[in-house]
C-alpha positions in Angstrom: 43.6 113.4 23.4 39.9 112.7 23.0 40.3 111.7 19.4 43.2 109.5 20.2 41.1 107.6 22.7 38.3 107.2 20.2 40.7 105.7 17.7 42.1 103.2 20.2 38.5 102.3 21.2 37.6 101.7 17.6 40.6 99.5 16.9 39.9 97.5 20.0 36.3 97.0 19.1 37.2 95.8 15.6 39.7 93.3 17.1 37.1 92.0 19.5 34.6 91.6 16.6 37.1 89.6 14.6 37.6 87.2 17.6 33.9 86.8 18.0 33.3 86.0 14.3 36.1 83.5 14.4 34.6 81.7 17.3 31.2 81.6 15.6 32.6 79.9 12.5 33.7 82.9 10.6 36.8 82.8 8.4 40.2 83.3 9.9 42.9 83.2 7.2 45.6 82.2 9.7 43.6 79.3 11.2 42.5 78.1 7.7 46.1 78.0 6.7 47.0 76.0 9.8 44.2 73.4 9.1 45.0 72.9 5.5 48.7 72.2 6.2 47.9 69.3 8.6 45.2 67.0 6.9 43.7 64.1 9.0 45.4 60.7 8.6 43.9 58.4 5.8 42.2 55.1 6.7 44.2 52.1 5.4 42.5 49.9 2.7 42.1 46.2 3.5 43.9 44.0 0.9 42.2 40.7 -0.1 44.5 37.6 0.1 45.4 35.3 -2.8 43.1 32.2 -2.6 44.4 28.6 -2.7 42.6 25.4 -3.6 43.4 22.1 -1.8 40.7 19.8 -3.3 37.4 19.8 -5.2 34.4 17.4 -5.0 33.4 15.7 -7.2 36.6 15.6 -9.4 34.8 14.4 -12.5 31.5 13.7 -14.2 30.3 12.1 -17.5 29.0 13.5 -20.7 25.3 14.2 -20.5 25.3 14.7 -16.7 22.7 17.1 -15.2 23.6 20.4 -13.5 26.1 19.7 -10.8 27.1 21.4 -7.5 30.9 21.5 -7.1 32.5 21.9 -3.6 35.9 23.7 -3.5 38.1 23.3 -0.4 41.1 25.5 0.3 42.0 28.8 2.1 41.8 32.6 1.9 38.3 32.6 0.3 36.3 35.9 0.8 32.7 36.7 0.2 33.5 38.0 -3.3 35.4 34.9 -4.4 34.4 33.5 -7.8 35.0 29.9 -8.9 36.1 29.8 -12.5 35.6 27.1 -15.1 38.5 27.4 -17.6 38.6 31.1 -16.8 34.8 31.7 -16.9 33.1 32.6 -13.7 30.5 30.3 -12.2 27.6 31.0 -9.9 29.5 30.8 -6.6 28.3 30.6 -3.0 30.7 31.6 -0.2 30.4 29.1 2.7 33.5 30.1 4.7 37.1 31.1 4.2 37.9 27.5 3.5 34.9 26.4 1.4 33.0 27.5 -1.6 30.3 25.9 -3.8 29.7 26.5 -7.4 27.0 25.5 -9.9 28.1 23.9 -13.2 25.3 23.9 -15.8 24.6 20.7 -17.8 25.6 22.5 -21.0 29.2 22.3 -19.9 29.1 18.5 -20.0 28.4 18.1 -23.8 31.9 16.8 -24.8 34.8 15.0 -23.2 37.3 17.5 -21.7 39.7 18.3 -18.9 38.8 21.6 -17.4 40.8 23.8 -15.0 39.1 24.9 -11.8 40.4 28.1 -10.2 39.2 30.7 -7.7 39.5 34.5 -8.2 39.5 36.9 -5.3 38.6 40.5 -6.2 40.8 43.6 -5.7 42.2 45.3 -3.8 44.8 42.6 -3.5 43.2 39.3 -4.4 44.3 37.3 -7.4 43.9 33.8 -8.9 44.5 30.6 -7.1 46.3 27.5 -8.2 44.3 25.2 -10.6 42.9 21.7 -10.2 41.7 19.6 -13.2 38.1 18.5 -13.5 37.4 15.7 -16.0 34.3 15.3 -18.2 34.5 11.7 -19.4 32.9 9.8 -22.2 30.5 7.0 -21.1 29.5 3.6 -22.5 26.0 3.3 -24.0 23.2 2.3 -21.6 22.6 -1.5 -21.7 20.6 -4.1 -19.8 22.9 -6.9 -18.5 20.3 -9.3 -17.1 19.3 -11.8 -19.8 17.3 -14.4 -17.9 15.3 -14.6 -14.7 15.3 -17.6 -12.3 12.3 -19.8 -12.1 9.7 -19.1 -9.4 7.6 -21.3 -7.2 3.9 -20.6 -6.9 2.8 -19.0 -3.7 6.4 -18.5 -2.5 8.1 -15.1 -2.3 10.3 -14.3 -5.3 13.1 -11.7 -5.5 15.7 -10.8 -8.1 17.5 -7.5 -8.8 18.2 -6.7 -12.4 21.5 -5.3 -13.7 22.4 -2.5 -16.2 25.5 -0.7 -17.2 26.6 2.4 -19.1 24.8 5.6 -19.1 24.7 7.7 -15.9 23.7 6.2 -12.6 21.4 5.9 -10.8 19.1 3.9 -13.0 15.3 4.0 -12.8 13.4 0.8 -13.6 9.7 0.4 -14.5 7.3 -2.0 -16.0 5.9 -1.2 -19.5 3.4 -4.0 -19.9 2.4 -7.5 -18.7 3.8 -7.5 -15.2 2.2 -10.5 -13.5 -0.2 -10.1 -10.6 1.6 -10.2 -7.3 4.9 -9.0 -8.8 6.3 -5.5 -8.6 9.5 -3.7 -9.6 11.2 -1.0 -7.7 13.0 1.9 -9.3 16.3 0.4 -8.3 15.5 -2.8 -10.3 14.3 -5.2 -7.6 11.7 -7.6 -9.0 9.8 -9.1 -6.1 6.5 -10.5 -4.9 4.5 -13.8 -4.6 3.2 -15.3 -7.8 -0.2 -17.1 -7.8 -0.6 -20.8 -8.2 -0.1 -22.2 -11.7 -1.1 -25.6 -13.2 2.0 -27.5 -14.2 4.6 -24.9 -15.4 3.4 -21.5 -16.6 5.6 -19.0 -18.3 4.7 -15.4 -17.6 6.0 -12.8 -20.2 6.3 -9.1 -19.5 8.3 -6.0 -20.6 10.5 -3.8 -18.4 12.3 -0.5 -19.0 15.3 1.2 -17.6 16.3 4.9 -17.9 19.5 6.5 -16.7 20.0 9.9 -15.0 21.5 11.9 -17.9 20.2 15.4 -18.5 18.5 13.8 -21.6 18.0 10.2 -20.2 18.8 7.1 -22.2 16.0 4.6 -22.2 16.0 0.9 -23.0 13.3 -1.8 -22.8 13.6 -5.6 -22.7 11.2 -8.6 -22.7 11.5 -11.0 -19.8 9.8 -14.2 -18.7 9.5 -16.2 -15.5 8.6 -19.9 -15.4 6.3 -20.5 -12.5 6.4 -24.0 -11.2 3.5 -25.4 -9.1 5.6 -28.1 -7.5 8.7 -27.6 -5.4 11.7 -26.0 -7.1 13.7 -28.8 -5.6 17.3 -28.7 -4.4 20.0 -26.9 -6.5 23.0 -28.5 -4.8 24.6 -30.0 -7.9 25.6 -28.7 -11.3 22.9 -30.8 -12.9 20.2 -29.2 -10.8 21.7 -25.7 -10.9 19.5 -22.6 -10.9 20.0 -20.5 -14.0 20.9 -16.8 -13.4 22.4 -13.9 -15.3 24.0 -10.6 -14.3 22.1 -9.4 -11.3 21.4 -10.2 -7.6 19.5 -13.2 -6.2 18.6 -13.7 -2.5 18.5 -17.2 -1.1 19.4 -19.2 2.1 21.7 -22.1 3.0 19.1 -24.5 4.4 18.7 -27.2 5.6 21.8 -28.2 7.6 24.7 -28.9 5.2 22.9 -27.3 2.2 24.9 -26.2 -0.9 23.4 -23.9 -3.6 24.6 -24.1 -7.2 23.9 -21.5 -10.0 24.7 -21.6 -13.7 25.4 -18.7 -16.1 26.6 -18.2 -19.6 30.0 -16.6 -20.2 32.2 -15.4 -23.0 35.9 -16.2 -23.3 38.0 -13.2 -22.2 35.2 -11.5 -20.2 36.0 -10.7 -16.6 33.4 -11.8 -14.1 32.9 -10.7 -10.5 31.0 -12.8 -8.1 30.2 -11.7 -4.5 28.2 -12.8 -1.5 26.5 -10.5 1.0 25.5 -12.2 4.2 27.5 -10.6 7.1 27.0 -7.2 5.5 23.3 -7.8 4.6 20.6 -5.7 6.3 17.6 -8.0 6.7 14.0 -6.7 6.6 15.2 -3.1 6.6 16.4 -3.3 10.2 20.1 -2.6 10.6 20.1 -4.3 14.0 19.1 -7.7 12.4 22.2 -8.2 10.3 22.8 -11.9 9.6 25.9 -12.9 11.5 25.6 -16.6 11.2 26.5 -17.5 7.6 30.2 -17.7 6.7 30.0 -18.1 3.0 32.4 -20.2 0.9 32.3 -19.2 -2.8 33.5 -21.2 -5.8 33.5 -20.7 -9.6 33.3 -24.0 -11.5 33.8 -24.9 -15.2 31.3 -26.8 -17.4 32.6 -30.1 -15.9 31.9 -28.8 -12.4 35.6 -28.5 -11.6 36.8 -25.6 -9.5 38.3 -22.6 -11.4 38.5 -20.1 -8.5 37.4 -19.8 -4.9 37.3 -17.4 -1.9 36.4 -17.8 1.7 36.7 -14.4 3.5 37.1 -11.0 1.8 39.1 -10.0 4.8 39.9 -12.9 7.1 38.5 -12.4 10.6 36.9 -9.1 9.6 34.6 -9.6 6.6 33.4 -13.2 6.3 31.5 -12.6 3.0 33.2 -14.0 -0.1 34.4 -12.3 -3.4 35.9 -13.6 -6.7 36.8 -10.4 -8.5 37.8 -9.9 -12.2 38.3 -13.5 -13.1 38.9 -13.8 -16.8 36.8 -16.6 -18.4 38.8 -19.1 -20.4 36.1 -20.2 -22.8 32.6 -19.4 -24.1 29.9 -21.5 -22.6 28.3 -22.5 -19.3 29.8 -21.8 -15.8 28.7 -22.7 -12.3 28.8 -20.8 -9.0 28.6 -22.8 -5.8 27.7 -21.2 -2.4 28.0 -23.0 0.9 28.7 -22.3 4.6 32.4 -22.7 5.4 31.5 -24.8 8.5 29.0 -27.0 6.6 26.2 -25.6 8.6 22.8 -24.3 7.4 19.3 -23.2 8.5 16.5 -21.0 7.2 18.0 -17.7 8.6 21.3 -18.3 6.8 20.3 -15.7 4.2 22.6 -14.3 1.6 22.6 -12.4 -1.6 24.7 -13.5 -4.6 25.9 -10.7 -7.0 27.0 -11.6 -10.5 28.5 -9.3 -13.2 30.4 -10.0 -16.4 28.3 -12.9 -17.5 26.1 -13.0 -20.6 
């Protein structure tokens, strides 16, 4: 009986030890089997959406352009989205789920082409968006359109804006040599200043240069001259006393009361000319609050006999009182006249306007 009791005690002790070891992290085959047959639930993986492009800006550029930042608008963009240029990834910046920017290097603007812009979202999920075409266009060679400059009056302020075309804007003007004392030229081509007194009529000669904004800029130079008259320039209110101009911008005023200004330029048959006045839309003296609201320009294009070929009063009647003759095809090669007046026949020194001419010789 004693031995039997000892056996029972030993068995009970072993059982208690097994429970103790299990609670302390020991192995229990039964519990291990239970855990392995019921694994914890897996965490779901987030799927990236498929992106979509609604627009890009800009939508084109020209051969020779510098490095450009492209803005892509759309939806479903994610931080890992990549803008592609014909399938090749660009350096992309994530702005929001609806906007990305990408840098296009100047080396991609070497030849005319139409390129497909897409957006790639990474996996899981993701995918490629719809495509939008981006054009790399050829450009006309850089050229200087201004051929002559109006005469100047000694000790009176002078201003004329030169004109260029072709290349890649904006243009950058500068003086190479001989720029007269009192005269300066801004980078945007405005020639201005007050020329000193001259005896009789003095011709001042100088050289100007323009460069475009291409990655490898085009550069042109041209010789100009200004006739400085010591006496008054006189009235230019008839075709016989017209002020000679070329492509560019001249600033003047309708004064005194009832004044008319007439300008002459050379044109080539078949060329399209555009002539425009800025008065109502003109910002005077760099102060937007001092816009000229007095002058209501009336604009005419005249032939060599001073007969009217075209005219315009308001660009938008009752809204924009400035005048515009746009894309008029010249019927012959020779001299033409532009006449500017106030529609009401009024006039005074603060009736200031700018006359813009393009398409002439």
